[in-house]
Structure formats: C-alpha cells, structure tokens
C-alpha positions in Angstrom: 111.7 117.2 79.2 108.0 117.8 78.6 106.3 114.4 78.0 103.1 113.8 76.1 100.1 116.1 76.3 100.2 116.6 72.5 96.4 116.8 72.2 96.0 119.3 75.1 98.8 121.5 73.8 97.2 121.5 70.3 93.9 122.4 71.8 95.3 125.3 73.9 97.2 126.7 71.0 94.0 126.9 69.0 92.4 128.7 72.0 95.3 131.1 72.1 94.9 132.0 68.4 91.1 132.1 68.3 89.3 135.4 67.7 87.3 136.8 70.5 87.4 136.1 74.2 87.5 132.5 75.5 87.0 131.1 79.0 88.7 127.7 79.6 88.5 125.6 82.8 91.2 123.0 83.4 90.7 120.7 86.4 92.3 117.6 87.7 93.9 116.2 90.8 97.0 117.8 92.3 100.4 117.2 90.7 98.8 116.1 87.4 100.6 118.9 85.5 98.0 121.6 84.9 100.3 124.5 85.6 103.2 123.0 83.7 100.9 122.5 80.7 99.7 126.1 80.5 103.1 127.5 81.0 104.4 125.3 78.1 101.7 126.8 75.8 101.5 130.4 76.9 105.0 130.9 78.3 105.5 134.6 79.1 102.4 135.8 77.3 100.1 135.2 80.3 99.5 137.2 83.4 99.6 134.5 86.1 98.0 134.5 89.5 98.1 131.9 92.2 95.0 132.1 94.4 95.8 131.5 98.0 93.2 131.2 100.8 93.7 134.5 102.7 91.7 137.7 103.5 89.9 139.0 100.4 91.4 142.5 100.9 94.9 141.1 101.1 94.5 139.0 98.0 93.1 141.9 96.1 96.0 144.1 97.1 98.6 141.6 96.0 96.8 141.0 92.6 96.3 144.7 92.0 100.0 145.4 92.2 100.7 142.9 89.5 98.8 145.0 86.9 98.7 148.6 88.4 100.6 150.9 90.7 97.8 151.2 93.2 95.2 148.9 94.7 91.7 148.5 93.3 88.8 149.3 95.7 86.8 146.2 94.6 87.2 143.0 92.7 84.9 144.1 89.8 87.2 147.0 88.9 90.2 144.7 89.2 88.8 142.1 86.8 87.5 144.7 84.4 91.0 146.4 84.1 92.7 143.0 83.9 90.6 141.7 81.1 91.1 144.9 79.1 94.9 145.0 79.6 95.9 141.3 79.3 95.9 139.0 76.3 96.0 135.8 78.4 95.0 135.5 82.1 95.7 132.4 84.2 94.3 131.8 87.7 95.8 128.8 89.4 93.9 127.0 92.2 90.9 129.0 91.1 88.5 127.2 93.5 90.1 129.1 96.4 88.2 132.2 95.4 85.1 130.4 96.6 86.8 129.8 99.9 88.1 133.4 100.3 84.7 135.1 99.5 82.0 133.8 97.2 81.1 137.3 96.1 84.4 137.4 94.1 82.8 135.0 91.7 79.9 137.4 91.1 82.4 140.2 90.4 84.2 138.0 87.9 80.9 137.1 86.3 79.8 140.7 85.8 83.3 141.7 84.5 83.4 138.8 82.1 79.9 139.4 80.7 80.9 143.0 79.9 84.4 142.7 78.6 84.7 143.1 74.8 88.5 142.5 74.4 89.7 139.1 73.0 91.2 138.0 76.3 91.7 134.4 77.0 90.9 133.4 80.6 92.4 130.1 81.8 91.4 128.9 85.2 93.0 125.9 86.9 91.7 123.9 89.8 92.8 120.9 91.8 89.8 120.2 93.9 87.5 118.4 91.5 84.3 118.5 93.5 84.5 122.2 94.2 85.5 123.1 90.6 82.6 121.1 89.2 80.2 122.9 91.6 81.4 126.3 90.6 81.0 125.8 86.9 78.2 123.2 86.6 75.8 124.1 89.4 73.0 126.3 87.9 72.8 128.3 91.1 76.5 129.5 90.9 77.3 132.8 89.2 79.8 131.3 86.7 77.3 128.7 85.4 77.2 128.9 81.6 80.2 131.2 81.3 82.9 128.7 80.4 83.5 127.9 76.8 85.5 124.7 77.5 86.0 122.5 80.5 89.0 120.1 80.3 89.7 117.3 82.8 93.4 116.8 82.7 94.1 113.2 83.5 97.2 111.3 84.6 99.5 109.8 82.0 98.3 106.4 80.6 100.0 103.2 81.9 101.8 102.9 78.5 103.2 106.4 78.7 104.1 106.0 82.4 106.0 102.8 81.7 107.8 104.5 78.8 109.0 107.4 81.0 110.1 105.0 83.8 112.0 102.8 81.3 113.9 105.9 80.2 115.1 106.2 83.8 116.6 102.7 83.5 113.8 100.5 85.0 112.7 97.2 83.5 109.1 96.8 82.4 108.4 94.8 85.6 110.0 97.5 87.8 108.1 100.3 86.0 104.8 98.6 86.5 105.6 98.2 90.2 106.2 101.9 90.5 103.1 102.7 88.4 101.0 100.6 90.8 102.2 102.8 93.7 101.8 106.2 92.2 99.9 105.9 88.9 100.5 108.3 86.0 100.9 111.5 88.0 103.9 113.2 86.4 105.4 114.8 89.5 105.2 111.5 91.3 106.9 109.6 88.5 109.8 112.0 88.5 110.5 111.2 92.1 111.8 107.9 90.9 114.2 109.3 88.3 117.2 107.9 90.2 117.0 104.1 89.9 117.1 102.2 93.1 115.8 98.9 94.4 112.0 98.5 95.2 112.7 98.5 99.0 114.8 101.7 98.7 112.1 103.4 96.6 109.4 102.6 99.1 111.5 103.9 102.0 112.6 107.1 100.1 109.1 108.0 98.7 106.8 106.7 101.5 108.3 106.1 104.9 111.5 108.1 105.5 111.3 111.2 107.7 111.2 113.5 104.6 109.3 111.1 102.3 107.4 113.3 99.8 104.4 110.9 99.5 104.1 109.9 103.1 101.4 112.5 103.9 100.5 113.7 100.4 97.2 111.8 100.2 96.2 112.8 103.7 96.9 116.5 103.1 95.1 116.6 99.7 92.0 114.8 100.9 91.6 116.6 104.2 91.4 119.8 102.1 88.9 118.1 99.8 86.7 116.6 102.4 86.9 119.1 105.2 85.5 118.3 108.6 84.0 115.0 107.5 87.4 113.6 106.3 87.5 110.9 109.0 84.4 109.1 107.7 85.7 109.3 104.1 89.1 108.0 105.2 87.4 105.0 107.0 85.6 104.1 103.8 88.7 104.5 101.6 90.7 102.4 104.1 88.0 99.7 103.9 88.2 99.5 100.2 91.9 99.8 99.8 93.1 98.0 96.8 90.1 95.6 96.9 86.7 95.8 95.4 84.0 95.7 98.1 80.2 95.9 98.3 78.2 98.2 100.6 77.6 95.7 103.4 81.4 94.8 103.5 82.3 98.5 103.8 79.7 98.9 106.5 81.1 96.0 108.5 84.6 97.4 108.3 83.8 101.0 109.2 80.9 100.4 111.6 78.9 103.1 109.7 75.2 102.5 108.8 74.7 101.5 105.1 72.3 104.5 104.7 75.0 106.9 105.8 77.7 105.2 103.8 75.6 105.5 100.6 75.8 109.3 100.8 79.6 109.2 101.2 80.0 106.7 98.4 77.9 108.8 96.0 80.1 111.8 96.8 83.3 109.9 96.5 82.2 108.6 93.1 80.4 111.5 91.5 81.7 114.6 93.2 85.3 113.7 94.0 85.8 111.0 91.4 88.1 109.0 93.7 86.1 105.8 93.5 84.2 103.9 90.9 81.3 101.5 91.2 81.4 98.3 89.2 78.7 95.8 88.2 79.5 92.2 87.3 79.5 92.5 83.5 77.2 90.3 81.4 75.5 88.6 84.3 72.3 90.7 84.5 73.1 91.2 88.2 73.1 94.7 89.7 75.2 94.1 92.8 77.7 96.9 93.1 81.2 96.8 94.2 83.3 99.9 94.9 87.0 100.4 94.1 89.5 103.3 94.4 90.4 104.4 90.8 93.6 106.2 91.6 96.7 104.0 92.1 98.4 106.3 94.6 95.3 106.5 96.8 94.9 102.8 96.4 98.5 102.1 97.6 98.2 104.7 100.4 94.9 103.4 101.9 95.8 99.7 101.4 99.2 99.9 103.1 100.5 103.3 104.2 97.4 104.5 106.1 97.0 101.2 107.9 100.7 101.4 109.0 100.7 105.1 109.8 101.7 104.7 113.4 104.6 102.4 112.5 105.6 104.7 109.6 106.0 107.5 112.2 107.7 105.4 114.9 110.1 103.4 112.7 110.4 104.4 109.1 112.9 101.6 108.3 110.8 98.9 109.9 107.7 100.1 108.1 109.5 100.1 104.8 110.4 96.4 105.4 106.7 95.6 106.2 105.5 97.4 103.1 108.1 95.6 100.9 107.0 92.3 102.4 103.4 92.9 101.6 104.0 94.5 98.2 103.6 91.3 96.2 100.0 90.8 97.4 99.1 94.4 96.7 100.6 94.2 93.3 98.5 91.2 92.4 95.4 93.3 93.2 96.7 96.3 91.4 97.8 94.4 88.3 94.2 93.6 87.5 93.2 97.3 87.3 96.3 98.0 85.3 95.3 95.3 82.8 91.8 97.0 82.5 93.5 100.3 81.8 95.8 98.8 79.2 93.0 97.1 77.3 90.8 100.2 77.3 93.7 102.3 76.0 95.1 99.8 73.5 92.0 98.0 72.2 93.8 97.0 69.0 95.2 94.0 70.8 91.7 92.5 71.2 90.5 93.4 67.7 87.5 95.6 68.7 86.6 98.8 70.5 84.9 97.7 73.8 81.8 99.4 75.1 83.0 98.6 78.6 86.0 97.0 80.2 85.7 95.5 83.7 85.3 92.2 85.4 82.6 89.7 86.4 81.8 87.7 89.5 78.9 85.8 91.1 77.5 82.4 91.9 78.3 79.6 89.5 75.1 78.2 88.0 74.3 74.8 89.4 77.3 74.8 91.8 77.8 75.8 95.4 80.7 78.0 94.6 81.5 81.5 93.4 83.3 82.5 90.2 85.5 85.5 89.3 86.7 86.6 85.8 89.5 89.2 85.9 88.7 90.8 82.6 85.5 91.1 80.7 85.2 93.5 77.7 82.5 93.6 75.0 80.7 95.3 72.2 77.6 94.3 70.3 79.4 91.6 68.3 82.4 90.5 70.5 83.2 89.5 74.0 86.7 89.1 75.6 87.3 87.1 78.7 90.7 87.4 80.4 93.0 86.5 83.3 95.8 88.6 84.8 98.6 86.7 86.5 101.2 88.6 88.6 103.0 85.5 90.0 106.4 83.9 89.7 104.7 80.8 88.2 104.1 80.6 84.5 100.5 80.5 83.3 99.4 77.1 82.1 96.7 75.5 80.1 94.5 75.2 83.2 94.1 79.0 83.2 92.6 78.8 79.7 90.4 75.8 80.7 89.1 77.9 83.6 88.1 80.7 81.2 86.3 78.3 78.9 84.3 76.9 81.9 83.5 80.3 83.3 82.2 81.8 80.1 79.1 79.6 80.6 78.2 81.8 83.6 77.8 84.9 81.5 75.1 86.1 79.2 77.2 86.3 76.1 74.5 85.7 73.5 75.7 85.5 69.9 78.9 87.5 70.5 82.1 86.2 69.1 84.2 84.9 71.9 87.8 85.9 72.4 90.2 85.1 75.3 93.2 86.9 76.8 95.8 85.8 79.3 98.4 88.3 80.6 101.2 86.8 82.6 104.2 88.4 84.3 106.2 85.2 84.2 105.2 83.9 80.8 103.5 80.7 79.8 104.1 76.9 79.9 104.9 75.0 76.8 101.5 73.2 76.7 99.7 76.6 76.6 102.1 78.1 74.1 101.6 75.1 71.8 97.8 75.3 72.0 96.3 76.1 68.6 93.4 78.5 69.3 92.8 81.4 66.9 90.9 83.5 69.4 93.4 83.2 72.3 95.9 86.1 72.9 98.8 85.5 75.2 100.7 88.6 76.5 103.8 89.0 78.6 104.8 92.3 80.1 107.4 92.8 77.3 104.6 92.2 74.7 102.5 94.9 76.2 105.3 97.5 76.6 
C-alpha cells in the first residue's frame, strides 16, 4: 500500500504533463521513499538509471546499452541522445556522478542547455550535503539549471502513528517505535509484524542480522568521509539530549573552535542537527540537538553499546530495553514539538516558532526549563510533556504559571498545554481554566 505523499504526487503529475522540458531535483535522507515516489507517478514511462560509484567508462557503457546497441564515446553524446529519445529520465543517487568524475556534470549541463525536446529530467539524491552543493553552489556546472528542488521529508508523527496502528499497535506502542526510527517509511515497515518492545529492539537493532544495527554508521560514513570519527563523537555527545558547545567539547575532548566547524556543517550542510535558543528570554545561548529520531536513538544508545551489541546481541537488547524509558522521556518532548507544529489547530493559532525555553530563574538561585514554548505576535503557549506512569496533577500547571514569569511574553495572550501519557488527576481535570488544554495520547492520535 502506498501511504500519503498526496501533495508530492500531485506536483510530479503536473510536471509530467507540463509543456517543455523540466529539471526536477528530489533529495532526502536514505529510505525516505524517493524512488518509490517517482515510480508511483511515472511507472513504466521513465528511463531509469541507478548511478553507482565505479569507473566512468564502465558506467557509460552500462548506461549506453540501455538506450542504444553500441557504447557512446563520451557522456555529452549519451546525454544528448537520451534527452532526445526519452520522455522522462530518472537518475537515482545522482550525487554519485560527482564522485565518479566531476566532468560528467559539465557534459550534462551542455546537453541540457542544448536540448529542445520536452523531456522531464528527475534526479534523486540521498546525500543531502553533496546534492545541495551540486545544485546550489554558484561554482558548480548545474547551478541555475534545476526548475524545482524538492526536499522529501519523512512521514509526520501523525501519519506514522496511523500506519503503525494499522499494524495492530496501540498509540503508546506506535509512539515508542516512532521514537526509535521516526517517519522513515522503510523503517516503519520493519515493524509490520507486531511484537513486544523488547523483541522489536532485538530484531531491528541488535540481532546478528538486525537491519538497523549498522544502518546509521554506514550512511553517515559515506556522508562524512574520512572525518567521520569527529562527527560521530559530536553526535554521540548530543545523543537524545540538548547540549551547548562547552558541554560537547568536554565530552569529545575537541577544542570549541574545531567543534564549531563540525556543528555548522552538521546543521547547515547535512541537516542532521538543529541549534535552538531559549525562546522568549532574549538570551542567545545555543543548544544543539539531533533532529532525526533514528540517529537520536542510535547515538544515544546503540552506538554507546556497540561492543556489547556485537559480543552479546541478547544481552544488549536487555540493556536497551531497560534504558528505553529514560530515552523515551527525552524523545517525547521532541515528538510533542513536532505534533504541535503539524497540528496547530489544537492551540488555536499558527505559531511562528515551536521550541522550548530554559535559563536562570529571576531572583532565585535555580534554573528553569519549559518543555514547550510556541508563539506568534498575539499568542504564547507554554506546555509540559509527561511520559511517566504517574498522572499529571495540578502542580504541573502551577509550575507553568510560575515559570511564565521568567519569559518576555509582553501583551501576548497566554495559553497552556499539558500532554500526559498516563492522563490527569481529578484535581487537574476539575480545574476551570479556559486557556488550559489537556491532551492524552488518545486525544492526539
């Protein structure tokens, strides 16, 4: 069954039927469903090529035989003939052309500039940093040639939970799986056969043939190249937490000046981490977090236990299961941020930003932390996210009322939100407050 992607399908169908030639770039992390998407739209109409990293002459020979009886003597002639013959052309893992021979991109540029036929060229890429460099860098030959550049993102938390519930999981179980793998379609379908959480962890992450045991490592080594160890150290430091520069430096032993370069690349080029500021405090002290649930889970637990995972898969699964509750508490906060951003109708306004806030409490020798802060020019929402076996009580709301005084809210209308896995106490449920929203997991999904 093909889930979701309605907007993307509609967009690509318009491209398919548009007059004249079109050049479309679709990028996104591995397993997000790029190939599945274009095959759903173009089916057998497209000439499809998968670009492997091998000798340029070998690759040209293989591609030539797909459209002609002989082998073209150069890439320019191949591209020219291809664009004249085909209605739709798809190159999968397009960024590998850059690794094979950068001159191939110049040949493609010249052929594309000259072609007059209404061919539709669709290129797919999994390595975000390199794909952006190829098409956005002014010094690259294909700069300015694309008509559209689409970042195919994972499924939303709501869609992911819906899919997992069709497999027989409860909302709680579905969120636990989402916290481990996020909305990556291929990962979600690994859990199609319903099992206990401990069995799922063993089958997917620690067994000898676990599909996700080395997936993150393999993907990111290809992304980062020879410097992958430094990047891995930083990602291990962050894990499922939110850390500042000095804390990352202390964990890794790397100088802050060197870490800054890696952090900038992880955020802007690879889009694996995000930097957050404490909202509505006026402070500019950054914290960094991993914005992909699978990488979060991997670096918070799997990577740190890599030796045990190899030595004793069953024992490592037990350790992961034992530590899962604490990980889930951290992950649930990010899930709540996603949910609010994607379902803003529950808070009654479209937020400019959704995040959290922290800092020193004014006039007190203590720190404060607010799980959810969302705002626009007229409204502000403060929220708490509770993934515990204990029901949230009135003290949770009292804490929000106190901590609002640490923020620069101005004249914005104040709203409050408490999301609780285990529900709410009677005193909180009986509280009459027009601007307080209480949500259980079942209310959300």
